[in-house]
C-alpha positions in Angstrom: -16.0 25.4 2.9 -12.3 24.3 3.1 -12.0 22.5 -0.4 -14.8 22.1 -2.9 -14.2 18.6 -4.1 -15.9 15.3 -5.1 -14.9 12.0 -6.7 -16.6 9.2 -8.6 -15.7 5.5 -8.6 -17.0 3.1 -11.4 -19.4 0.5 -10.2 -17.4 -2.7 -11.0 -15.0 -3.8 -8.2 -11.9 -6.0 -8.5 -10.7 -7.1 -5.0 -8.0 -9.3 -3.8 -10.2 -12.4 -3.7 -11.0 -12.0 -7.2 -7.3 -11.6 -8.0 -6.4 -14.7 -6.0 -8.8 -16.7 -8.2 -7.0 -15.4 -11.3 -3.5 -15.7 -9.9 -3.7 -18.6 -7.4 0.0 -18.1 -6.4 -0.9 -14.7 -5.1 -3.0 -14.9 -1.8 -5.4 -12.1 -1.1 -3.8 -11.1 2.2 -0.3 -11.2 0.6 -1.5 -8.8 -2.1 -2.6 -6.3 0.6 0.5 -6.7 2.5 2.6 -6.0 -0.5 0.6 -3.1 -2.0 -1.6 -1.8 0.8 -4.6 -2.3 -1.5 -7.6 -4.4 -1.0 -9.8 -3.5 -3.9 -9.9 -1.2 -7.0 -12.8 0.0 -9.2 -12.8 -0.6 -12.9 -14.5 1.3 -15.5 -17.1 -0.4 -17.7 -16.3 -1.2 -21.4 -18.2 1.9 -22.7 -17.2 4.2 -19.7 -14.4 6.6 -20.6 -12.2 8.8 -18.4 -14.3 11.8 -19.5 -17.5 10.0 -18.2 -15.9 9.5 -14.8 -14.9 13.1 -14.7 -18.4 14.4 -15.7 -19.9 12.1 -13.0 -17.6 13.6 -10.3 -18.4 17.1 -11.5 -22.2 16.5 -11.4 -21.8 15.2 -7.8 -20.0 18.4 -6.9 -22.8 20.5 -8.6 -25.5 18.5 -6.7 -23.9 19.7 -3.5 -23.7 23.2 -4.6 -26.1 24.0 -7.5 -25.0 27.5 -8.0 -21.4 26.4 -8.6 -22.1 25.4 -12.1 -22.4 29.0 -13.3 -19.4 30.1 -11.3 -16.8 28.1 -13.1 -14.6 30.3 -15.2 -11.9 28.0 -16.4 -11.8 24.1 -16.9 -8.7 21.9 -16.8 -9.1 18.2 -17.7 -6.1 16.1 -16.4 -5.9 12.8 -18.2 -3.8 10.5 -20.4 -6.8 8.9 -22.0 -8.6 11.6 -24.0 -11.8 10.8 -26.0 -10.1 11.8 -29.2 -6.7 12.9 -30.6 -8.6 16.1 -31.5 -10.4 18.1 -30.2 -9.3 18.5 -26.6 -11.8 16.6 -24.3 -12.2 19.6 -22.0 -14.1 21.2 -24.8 -16.5 18.3 -24.9 -16.8 18.2 -21.1 -17.7 22.0 -21.1 -20.8 21.2 -23.2 -21.8 18.1 -21.4 -21.6 19.9 -18.1 -23.6 22.9 -19.5 -20.9 25.3 -18.4 -20.8 28.9 -19.7 -19.4 29.4 -23.3 -17.2 32.2 -21.8 -14.9 29.9 -20.0 -11.4 28.7 -21.1 -10.9 24.9 -21.4 -8.0 22.5 -22.2 -6.5 19.2 -21.4 -3.3 18.4 -19.5 -1.7 15.3 -20.6 -0.2 14.0 -17.4 -0.4 11.0 -15.1 0.6 10.6 -11.5 1.7 14.4 -11.1 -1.3 15.8 -13.0 -3.2 17.1 -10.1 -0.3 19.1 -8.7 0.6 20.5 -12.2 -3.1 21.4 -12.7 -3.1 23.2 -9.4 0.0 25.2 -10.4 -1.8 26.3 -13.7 -5.0 27.1 -11.8 -3.1 29.2 -9.4 -1.4 31.0 -12.3 -4.7 31.6 -14.1 -6.2 33.2 -11.0 -3.2 35.2 -9.9 -2.7 36.7 -13.3 -6.4 37.2 -14.2 -8.3 39.5 -11.7 -11.6 38.3 -13.2 -11.1 34.6 -12.7 -12.3 33.5 -9.3 -13.0 29.7 -9.7 -11.0 27.2 -11.7 -12.3 23.6 -12.1 -9.7 20.8 -12.3 -11.0 17.5 -13.3 -8.8 14.4 -13.0 -9.6 11.0 -14.5 -8.0 7.8 -15.7 -9.4 4.5 -16.8 -6.0 2.7 -16.8 -7.5 -0.8 -16.0 -8.7 -0.8 -19.7 -5.1 -0.8 -20.9 -3.6 -3.4 -18.5 -2.9 -6.9 -19.9 -5.2 -9.5 -18.2 -2.2 -11.5 -17.2 -0.2 -8.6 -15.9 -0.6 -9.4 -12.3 1.6 -6.6 -11.0 -0.2 -3.9 -12.7 -3.7 -5.3 -12.0 -3.1 -5.4 -8.2 -2.1 -1.6 -8.2 -4.3 0.3 -10.5 -8.0 1.4 -10.2 -10.2 3.9 -12.1 -11.7 7.1 -10.8 -12.6 10.7 -11.6 -12.4 13.8 -9.4 -13.7 17.3 -9.6 -12.1 20.1 -7.7 -12.7 23.8 -7.6 -9.8 26.1 -7.0 -11.0 29.4 -5.6 -9.0 32.7 -5.4 -8.7 32.1 -1.7 -7.2 28.6 -2.2 -4.9 29.9 -4.9 -3.6 32.7 -2.7 -3.0 30.2 0.1 -1.0 27.7 -2.1 2.7 28.2 -1.9 5.7 28.0 -4.4 5.7 24.8 -6.5 8.7 22.6 -7.2 8.9 20.5 -10.4 11.1 17.9 -11.9 11.4 15.8 -15.1 13.6 13.0 -16.2 12.6 11.8 -19.7 15.3 9.4 -19.8 13.1 7.2 -17.7 10.0 7.4 -20.0 10.3 3.7 -20.7 9.8 2.7 -17.0 5.9 3.4 -17.3 4.6 3.5 -20.8 1.6 2.7 -23.0 2.3 2.9 -26.7 -1.1 1.7 -27.8 -2.6 3.9 -30.5 0.0 6.7 -30.3 1.4 8.5 -33.4 4.9 7.3 -33.1 3.7 3.6 -32.5 0.4 3.4 -34.5 -1.6 0.1 -34.1 -0.1 -1.4 -37.2 3.4 -1.1 -36.0 3.0 -2.2 -32.5 3.9 -5.8 -31.5 0.9 -7.7 -30.2 3.2 -10.6 -29.0 3.0 -11.3 -25.3 6.2 -11.4 -23.3 7.3 -12.0 -19.8 8.7 -8.9 -18.1 11.2 -11.1 -16.1 9.0 -11.0 -13.0 6.2 -13.3 -14.1 4.0 -10.4 -15.4 2.8 -11.0 -19.0 2.2 -7.9 -21.2 2.7 -6.7 -24.8 3.1 -3.4 -26.7 -0.5 -2.8 -26.8 -0.9 -2.4 -23.2 0.4 -0.2 -20.3 3.4 -1.6 -18.7 5.5 -0.7 -15.6 8.8 -1.7 -14.4 8.0 -1.9 -10.7 11.5 -2.1 -9.4 12.6 0.9 -11.3 9.8 2.9 -10.0 10.7 2.1 -6.5 14.4 3.2 -7.1 13.3 6.3 -8.8 10.8 7.3 -6.1 13.2 6.8 -3.2 15.9 8.7 -5.2 13.8 11.8 -6.2 11.0 12.3 -3.6 13.1 13.0 -0.4 15.0 15.8 -2.3 11.7 17.1 -3.6 10.4 17.5 -0.1 13.4 19.1 1.1 13.6 21.7 -1.8 9.8 22.5 -1.6 10.1 23.2 2.1 13.1 25.4 1.6 11.4 27.4 -1.3 8.5 28.1 1.1 10.7 28.8 4.0 9.3 25.9 6.2 10.7 23.1 8.2 9.3 19.6 8.4 7.8 20.4 11.8 5.8 23.3 10.3 3.7 20.9 8.1 0.5 19.5 9.8 -0.1 16.9 7.1 1.7 15.2 4.2 -0.4 13.8 1.3 1.7 12.0 -1.4 0.6 10.4 -4.6 -1.0 7.2 -3.5 1.3 4.9 -5.6 1.6 1.8 -3.5 1.3 1.3 0.2 4.5 -0.5 0.6 6.3 2.3 -1.3 4.6 5.1 0.7 5.6 3.4 4.1 9.3 3.4 2.9 9.1 7.0 2.0 7.5 7.9 5.3 10.2 6.1 7.3 13.0 7.6 5.0 11.6 11.1 5.6 11.0 10.4 9.3 7.4 11.7 9.2 5.2 10.6 12.1 2.4 8.4 11.1 -0.3 10.7 12.5 0.9 13.4 10.0 1.1 11.2 7.0 -2.3 10.6 5.3 -3.0 7.6 3.1 -6.1 6.5 1.4 -5.4 3.6 -0.9 -6.8 0.4 0.4 -10.3 1.0 -0.9 -9.5 2.5 -4.4 -6.0 1.5 -5.4 -3.7 3.8 -7.3 -6.1 6.1 -9.4 -3.2 7.9 -11.1 -3.9 11.7 -11.2 -6.9 11.2 -8.9 -5.0 9.9 -6.0 -4.2 13.2 -4.2 -7.7 14.7 -4.6 -9.4 11.6 -3.4 -7.0 11.5 -0.3 -7.7 15.3 0.4 -11.4 14.5 0.2 -11.2 11.7 2.8 -8.7 13.7 5.0 -11.4 16.4 5.2 -14.0 13.8 6.2 -12.0 12.5 9.2 -11.0 16.0 10.3 -7.4 15.6 9.4 -7.9 18.8 7.3 -9.6 21.8 8.7 -9.4 25.5 8.7 -5.7 26.4 9.2 -4.3 23.0 8.3 -1.0 23.3 6.4 -0.7 20.4 3.9 2.3 19.4 1.8 1.2 17.6 -1.4 3.8 15.7 -3.5 3.4 13.7 -6.7 5.7 11.4 -8.7 5.5 9.0 -11.4 5.0 8.4 -15.2 7.2 10.6 -17.3 9.2 10.5 -15.3 8.0 13.6 -13.4 7.6 14.9 -9.9 5.9 18.0 -8.2 5.1 19.4 -4.9 3.7 22.4 -3.1 2.2 23.5 0.3 -1.4 24.4 0.8 -2.8 26.3 3.8 -6.4 25.6 4.0 
């Protein structure tokens, strides 16, 4: 098996026709042309990120029933934990019926979360001879935290959960990682709602226009789209150049590039800027939207299905976004 991976999408769907009814000035086809997205899945009111992650894991276990007892470490990547304490990974360990002898913790990261999680999983395996299988769960239910009148964010984001098992073989075939952080850009994508620095009683609930016709307030996630675009085009090309150099590869040595599925328009700009041929640049965003930390594992899953990834395929994965943060590595499947 190349990559043990499954994903879960909530039942409710918000497509571009629905959005056109909510925002008549935005035509369904124009939304797709601008974002590369036609529909996105939205978690139910009582469906949390942990629920999506558990559903993805159960799908994976249904494909391989013996796998449940083979998990030796659990990493849950999310920015919407069940509680401030305890770590949600501990709750998920119990819900999934995993062994009590495993380690478990959360990683509080958004768009770059899967690549960071992969680096931690590799480290756990390489430094612990007895650990053979690490499960990375990614999940976000960001649609719950987007203002109903924020037409920009509503067109981009969808909810999902993924389950991924990193084996010793995969860890050993994952290369050197490259990371980056610029906390001065933390305001570009932020959700203050319910945090300790901005508790509910100190957050303004007054709506305001962000200057581009999107309505939001301090209780909701907000994103400065233009700044995200500038940040990505500034940081990602150098990220790709550096991770290739650290792994002693050239662009021509990479069979497939799988980036964080942020926005179809942005991804196409990156592809052209990096001069990556379309047949070596995989995207899967039209049917699910930007699912934050789940975009890369969902894309990898779909790439396997269409035979873009098979034994011997060398894939460069790169993520960028909230933080601001960026990360990349190269995997030989």
